[in-house]
C-alpha positions in Angstrom: -87.2 25.9 24.1 -89.0 24.2 21.2 -90.1 26.1 18.1 -93.7 27.3 18.1 -96.2 25.6 15.7 -96.5 28.9 13.8 -92.7 29.2 13.2 -92.6 25.5 12.2 -95.3 25.9 9.6 -93.8 29.2 8.4 -90.4 27.7 7.8 -92.0 25.1 5.5 -94.6 27.2 3.6 -93.4 30.8 3.7 -97.0 31.8 4.5 -97.2 34.8 6.8 -97.5 34.1 10.5 -100.7 36.0 10.7 -102.4 33.9 8.1 -101.1 30.7 9.7 -102.4 31.7 13.1 -105.8 32.4 11.7 -106.0 29.1 9.9 -104.8 27.3 13.1 -107.5 29.1 15.1 -110.2 28.1 12.7 -109.0 24.4 12.5 -108.7 24.2 16.3 -112.3 25.5 16.5 -113.5 22.6 14.4 -113.8 24.4 11.0 -113.3 22.2 7.9 -110.9 23.0 5.1 -113.7 23.7 2.5 -115.5 25.9 5.0 -112.4 28.0 5.7 -111.5 28.3 2.0 -115.0 29.4 1.1 -116.4 31.4 4.0 -113.4 32.7 5.9 -111.4 34.4 3.2 -111.3 37.7 5.1 -109.5 35.9 8.0 -107.0 33.9 6.0 -106.1 36.5 3.3 -107.9 34.4 0.7 -105.8 31.2 1.1 -107.1 28.5 -1.2 -108.0 24.9 -0.1 -104.5 23.6 -1.0 -102.7 26.0 1.2 -105.1 25.5 4.0 -104.7 21.8 3.6 -101.0 22.1 3.8 -101.3 24.1 7.1 -103.6 21.3 8.5 -101.1 18.6 7.4 -98.2 20.4 9.0 -100.2 21.0 12.2 -100.7 17.3 12.4 -97.0 16.6 11.8 -96.0 19.2 14.5 -98.3 17.6 17.1 -96.9 14.1 16.3 -93.3 15.4 16.7 -94.2 17.1 20.0 -95.8 13.9 21.3 -92.6 12.0 20.3 -90.3 14.5 21.9 -92.3 14.2 25.2 -92.1 10.4 25.1 -88.3 10.5 24.4 -87.7 13.0 27.2 -89.7 11.0 29.7 -87.9 7.8 28.8 -84.4 9.3 29.1 -85.5 11.2 32.3 -86.6 7.9 33.9 -83.1 6.5 33.1 -81.5 9.5 35.0 -79.5 10.3 31.9 -81.2 13.5 30.8 -78.8 16.5 30.8 -79.9 20.1 30.3 -78.0 20.2 27.0 -79.6 17.0 25.7 -83.1 18.2 26.7 -82.5 21.5 24.9 -81.3 19.7 21.8 -84.3 17.3 21.7 -86.8 20.2 22.2 -85.2 22.1 19.3 -85.1 19.1 16.9 -88.2 19.0 14.6 -86.8 16.5 12.1 -88.2 13.1 13.0 -85.2 11.2 11.7 -82.7 13.3 13.7 -85.0 13.0 16.7 -84.8 9.2 16.5 -81.0 9.5 16.1 -80.8 11.3 19.5 -83.0 8.7 21.1 -81.2 5.7 19.7 -78.5 5.4 22.5 -81.3 5.3 25.1 -83.6 2.9 23.5 -84.3 -0.3 25.4 -82.6 -2.9 23.2 -83.1 -6.5 22.5 -80.0 -8.5 23.2 -77.3 -7.5 20.8 -73.6 -8.4 20.3 -72.7 -5.2 22.1 -75.0 -5.9 25.1 -73.5 -9.4 25.4 -70.0 -8.0 25.3 -71.0 -5.5 28.1 -72.3 -8.4 30.2 -68.8 -10.0 29.8 -67.3 -6.8 31.3 -65.6 -5.6 28.1 -67.0 -2.0 28.1 -63.9 -0.6 29.9 -61.7 -2.2 27.2 -63.9 -0.6 24.5 -63.6 2.8 26.3 -59.8 2.4 26.4 -59.6 1.6 22.7 -61.9 4.5 21.9 -59.3 6.9 23.4 -56.8 5.7 20.8 -53.9 6.5 23.0 -52.4 3.0 23.1 -49.8 2.1 20.5 -50.0 -1.6 21.3 -53.1 -3.4 22.6 -51.6 -6.7 23.9 -51.0 -5.5 27.4 -54.3 -3.6 27.4 -56.3 -6.8 26.6 -54.7 -9.2 29.1 -56.8 -8.3 32.2 -60.0 -9.2 30.2 -59.0 -12.7 29.2 -60.6 -15.5 31.2 -63.9 -17.3 31.6 -66.1 -16.7 28.6 -63.4 -14.6 27.0 -60.9 -17.3 26.0 -58.3 -15.2 24.3 -57.2 -11.7 23.2 -59.0 -11.8 19.9 -62.3 -12.7 21.7 -61.8 -9.7 24.0 -61.0 -7.4 21.1 -64.0 -8.7 19.1 -66.3 -7.9 22.1 -64.9 -4.4 22.5 -65.3 -3.8 18.7 -68.9 -4.9 19.0 -69.5 -2.3 21.7 -67.7 0.4 19.6 -69.6 -0.5 16.5 -72.9 0.0 18.2 -71.6 3.2 19.8 -70.6 4.5 16.3 -73.9 3.5 14.8 -75.8 5.4 17.5 -73.8 8.6 17.3 -76.3 11.3 16.1 -73.7 13.5 14.4 -72.2 10.5 12.4 -75.7 9.3 11.4 -76.6 12.9 10.3 -73.5 13.1 8.2 -74.1 9.7 6.7 -77.8 10.4 6.1 -76.8 13.5 4.1 -74.2 11.5 2.2 -76.9 8.9 1.3 -79.4 11.5 0.3 -77.0 13.3 -2.0 -74.9 10.5 -3.5 -76.7 7.2 -3.2 -77.6 5.2 -6.4 -80.3 2.7 -6.5 -79.3 -0.6 -8.2 -81.7 -3.3 -9.4 -81.0 -6.8 -10.6 -83.1 -9.7 -11.8 -83.8 -12.4 -9.3 -82.3 -15.6 -10.7 -84.7 -18.0 -12.4 -87.4 -15.3 -12.7 -86.4 -13.9 -16.2 -89.3 -15.5 -18.1 -92.0 -14.1 -15.9 -90.3 -10.7 -15.3 -90.1 -9.4 -18.9 -92.1 -6.3 -18.1 -89.2 -5.3 -15.8 -86.5 -6.1 -18.4 -85.3 -2.5 -18.4 -84.3 -2.9 -14.7 -82.5 -6.3 -14.9 -79.2 -4.5 -14.6 -80.0 -0.9 -13.7 -78.4 1.9 -11.7 -79.4 5.5 -11.3 -78.9 8.3 -8.8 -81.7 8.1 -6.3 -81.9 11.9 -5.8 -82.8 12.5 -9.4 -84.6 9.3 -10.5 -88.1 10.1 -11.9 -91.0 9.0 -9.7 -92.5 6.6 -12.2 -89.2 4.8 -12.7 -88.7 4.4 -8.9 -92.2 3.1 -8.4 -91.7 0.6 -11.2 -88.5 -0.7 -9.6 -90.2 -0.9 -6.2 -93.2 -2.8 -7.7 -90.7 -5.2 -9.3 -89.1 -5.8 -6.0 -92.5 -6.3 -4.3 -93.5 -8.9 -6.9 -90.3 -10.8 -6.3 -88.7 -10.2 -9.7 -86.1 -7.6 -8.8 -83.5 -7.3 -6.0 -82.7 -3.7 -5.2 -80.0 -2.0 -3.2 -79.3 1.7 -2.5 -76.2 3.4 -1.1 -73.4 5.8 -2.1 -70.0 4.4 -3.2 -69.4 1.9 -0.3 -65.6 2.1 -0.4 -65.4 5.8 -0.4 -68.1 6.2 2.3 -66.4 3.7 4.5 -63.1 5.5 4.1 -64.7 8.8 5.0 -66.3 7.2 8.1 -62.9 5.8 9.2 -61.3 9.2 8.8 -64.0 10.7 11.1 -63.5 8.2 14.0 -59.8 7.3 13.7 -57.4 9.8 15.3 -54.1 8.3 14.5 -52.3 5.1 13.2 -51.9 3.3 16.6 -53.1 -0.3 17.1 -56.0 1.0 19.2 -57.0 3.3 16.4 -56.8 0.3 14.0 -59.3 -1.5 16.3 -61.6 1.5 16.1 -61.3 1.4 12.3 -62.4 -2.3 12.3 -65.3 -1.4 14.5 -66.3 1.4 12.1 -66.2 -1.0 9.2 -68.5 -3.4 11.0 -70.8 -0.5 12.2 -71.2 0.6 8.6 -71.8 -2.8 7.0 -73.9 -4.4 9.7 -75.7 -1.5 11.3 -75.6 1.9 9.6 -75.9 1.0 5.9 -78.9 -1.3 6.2 -80.7 1.2 8.5 -80.0 4.2 6.4 -80.8 2.4 3.1 -84.2 1.4 4.4 -84.8 5.0 5.6 -83.6 6.4 2.3 -85.9 4.1 0.3 -88.8 5.0 2.4 -88.2 8.7 2.0 -87.7 8.3 -1.8 -90.9 6.2 -2.0 -92.8 8.9 -0.1 -91.5 11.6 -2.4 -92.4 9.5 -5.5 -95.9 8.8 -4.0 -96.4 12.5 -3.6 -95.4 13.3 -7.2 -97.5 10.4 -8.5 -100.5 11.6 -6.6 -100.1 15.1 -7.9 -99.9 13.9 -11.5 -102.9 11.6 -10.8 -104.9 14.5 -9.4 -104.1 16.8 -12.3 -105.1 14.1 -14.9 -108.2 13.2 -12.9 -109.3 16.8 -12.6 -108.9 17.3 -16.4 -110.9 14.2 -17.1 -113.7 14.9 -14.7 -114.0 18.5 -15.9 -113.8 17.7 -19.6 -116.4 19.5 -21.6 -119.6 17.4 -21.8 -121.2 16.7 -25.2 -124.5 17.7 -23.8 -128.0 16.5 -24.6 -127.5 14.5 -27.8 -128.5 11.0 -28.6 -125.4 8.8 -28.5 -124.6 5.4 -30.0 -122.0 3.9 -27.7 -119.6 1.1 -28.7 -117.5 -1.1 -26.4 -115.2 -2.5 -29.1 -113.7 -6.0 -29.4 -112.5 -8.5 -31.9 -113.4 -12.1 -31.0 -116.4 -11.3 -28.8 -117.6 -8.5 -31.1 -118.5 -4.9 -30.4 -121.2 -4.2 -27.8 -123.5 -1.4 -28.8 -125.8 0.7 -26.5 -128.1 3.5 -27.6 -128.8 6.4 -25.2 -131.4 9.1 -25.3 -130.6 12.8 -24.9 -130.9 12.6 -21.1 -128.8 9.4 -21.0 -131.7 7.0 -20.8 -130.9 3.5 -22.1 -132.9 2.7 -25.3 -131.5 -0.4 -26.9 -128.5 -2.6 -27.3 -126.9 -5.1 -29.7 -123.7 -6.7 -30.9 -121.9 -6.4 -34.2 -118.8 -8.2 -35.6 -117.0 -5.9 -38.1 -113.5 -7.3 -37.2 -111.8 -10.6 -37.5 -112.3 -13.5 -37.0 -116.0 -13.0 -38.0 -115.4 -9.9 -40.3 -119.1 -9.3 -40.9 -118.5 -5.6 -41.7 -121.4 -5.3 -44.1 -123.9 -6.7 -41.7 -122.4 -4.6 -38.9 -122.7 -1.4 -41.0 -126.4 -2.2 -41.8 -127.1 -2.5 -38.1 -125.3 0.8 -37.3 -127.2 2.5 -40.1 -130.5 1.1 -38.9 -130.0 2.2 -35.3 -128.9 5.7 -36.4 -132.0 6.2 -38.5 -134.5 4.5 -36.1 -133.3 6.2 -32.9 -132.1 9.5 -34.5 -128.6 9.1 -33.2 -126.5 12.3 -33.1 -123.1 11.1 -32.0 -121.0 8.0 -31.7 -118.8 7.1 -28.7 -116.1 4.4 -29.1 -114.1 3.0 -26.2 -110.4 3.5 -26.7 -109.3 0.0 -25.6 -108.9 -3.2 -27.6 -110.1 -2.7 -31.3 -111.0 1.0 -30.6 -108.8 2.5 -33.3 -109.9 -0.2 -35.8 -113.6 0.5 -35.0 -113.0 4.2 -35.5 -111.3 3.7 -38.9 -114.0 1.3 -40.0 -116.8 3.8 -39.2 -114.9 6.6 -40.9 -114.7 4.5 -44.0 -118.3 3.3 -43.8 -120.4 6.3 -42.8 -121.0 9.5 -44.6 -118.2 12.0 -44.3 -120.6 14.3 -42.4 -120.3 11.9 -39.4 -116.5 12.3 -39.0 -116.8 15.2 -36.6 -119.4 13.3 -34.6 -117.5 10.2 -33.8 -115.4 10.3 -30.6 -112.8 8.0 -29.0 -113.6 7.9 -25.3 -111.5 6.6 -22.4 -112.9 3.3 -21.3 -110.6 2.9 -18.2 -112.6 1.6 -15.3 -115.7 0.8 -17.4 -115.3 -2.9 -16.7 -115.0 -2.1 -13.0 -118.2 0.0 -13.1 -120.1 -2.7 -15.2 -119.6 -5.3 -12.4 -120.2 -2.9 -9.5 -123.2 -2.8 -7.3 -124.1 0.7 -8.6 -124.3 -0.7 -12.2 -126.3 -3.7 -11.1 -128.8 -1.4 -9.4 -129.1 0.8 -12.5 -129.4 -2.0 -15.0 -130.2 -5.3 -13.2 -131.5 -7.0 -16.3 -128.5 -6.2 -18.6 -125.3 -8.1 -19.2 -122.2 -6.4 -17.8 -120.8 -5.9 -21.3 -123.8 -3.8 -22.2 -123.4 -1.8 -19.0 -119.8 -1.1 -20.0 -121.0 0.3 -23.4 -123.6 2.5 -21.6 -120.9 3.9 -19.3 -118.7 4.8 -22.4 -121.6 6.6 -24.0 -122.5 8.5 -20.8 -118.9 9.5 -20.3 -119.1 11.4 -23.6 -122.4 13.0 -22.7 -121.4 14.0 -19.1 -117.9 12.9 -17.9 -118.3 14.1 -14.3 -121.7 12.5 -13.7 -120.5 9.1 -15.0 -117.0 8.9 -13.7 -117.9 9.7 -10.1 -119.5 6.2 -10.0 -116.0 4.7 -10.3 -113.1 4.5 -7.7 -110.6 7.1 -9.0 -107.8 4.6 -8.8 -109.6 2.5 -11.5 -110.0 5.3 -14.0 -106.4 4.8 -15.2 -105.1 8.4 -15.4 -102.0 8.1 -13.0 -98.7 6.5 -12.5 -98.8 3.4 -10.3 -101.8 4.8 -8.4 -102.5 1.4 -6.9 -99.0 1.4 -5.3 -98.9 4.8 -3.7 -99.8 5.4 -0.1 
């Protein structure tokens, strides 16, 4: 009997079954998460949108698992290999990884070393070795020599191939190994040879190792990006020698020659089949966890930025700072209407600070400017210091450094072109900086959140 959807969600959220049932009822009826959170508080016990969203997410996961269970049961049933005990185990398994472990022995396989050995009639030899009751294997092997099996070693190799696949498909062994990987694996990264010059931003990871269970999400995402870009080679597993020894202890029953053959098969199973499979699975799980943490940080930072207190209805002189190409200046009215623009060169190489100050002073007086917004990118700090030194001290509290992340993306966007078709994109960027100070939410919603630059590797997460 499989667990109910309510008990499945309850086990992962600790929400009461009554609340879960009400949310499921509303979701099944077509209600949206915002609708439930706002208008059905009396039914859900005032669950917020995050809790309701979690129930909806787990509902989807549950349905996917049930669908997969049914497919696996049908496949095994069609092979006439489904026992009542196996059916019960599959129905009670709600972990996707363990479910796939149970299915593995019944999957239709491409041609493997084990299937080839079976075709040569070596499976009975593998079964005999697996029992580990034969002190010597010479006599055991003789009946299998002949034809495409030229000698005893070829027969034993084929039998070991069968046993290696059998060991790799054993659900209990895979479960134990998965737990070992999750608790003890370290991720190791190395520089790809000949890439050192181009890979300097990843120099901290040229010779790096850290326990995967505790590595911070930003560090893992950096390593994975380095691998994706071809600069790093990464590898993740627990201590290989110790893990191999523990696996052998689990499958070898004694010190007979047949047990020694099983031990060799276990070594092959780990290196060739289990370790690569579980390493990929572990890296995927770790990446998913890091993605979730990065998304949470991104959401918190984005929320704070979007809900930052607006300056309000003040006339703003906005500056997109720069050195060689100068500082682009845009003047905005109290309602954000664009008034005027210009370019000043207070910094090297031109260093026309006197002329630049006269221009700033003229615009402030002519357009009755009430605040100054400076982009915090290149030359931002230098521009702030220059204005602090140049303007009257009464202006110090009215000059603001504003995040300019994504301003260049906005300035080249279709939205910006529609707003200001006759302006250069550098001027559009300055306008965006000024409007961010006046009303952050109204301006930042024009930009893809990923481009606002408030998260960890937000372009890499799924």
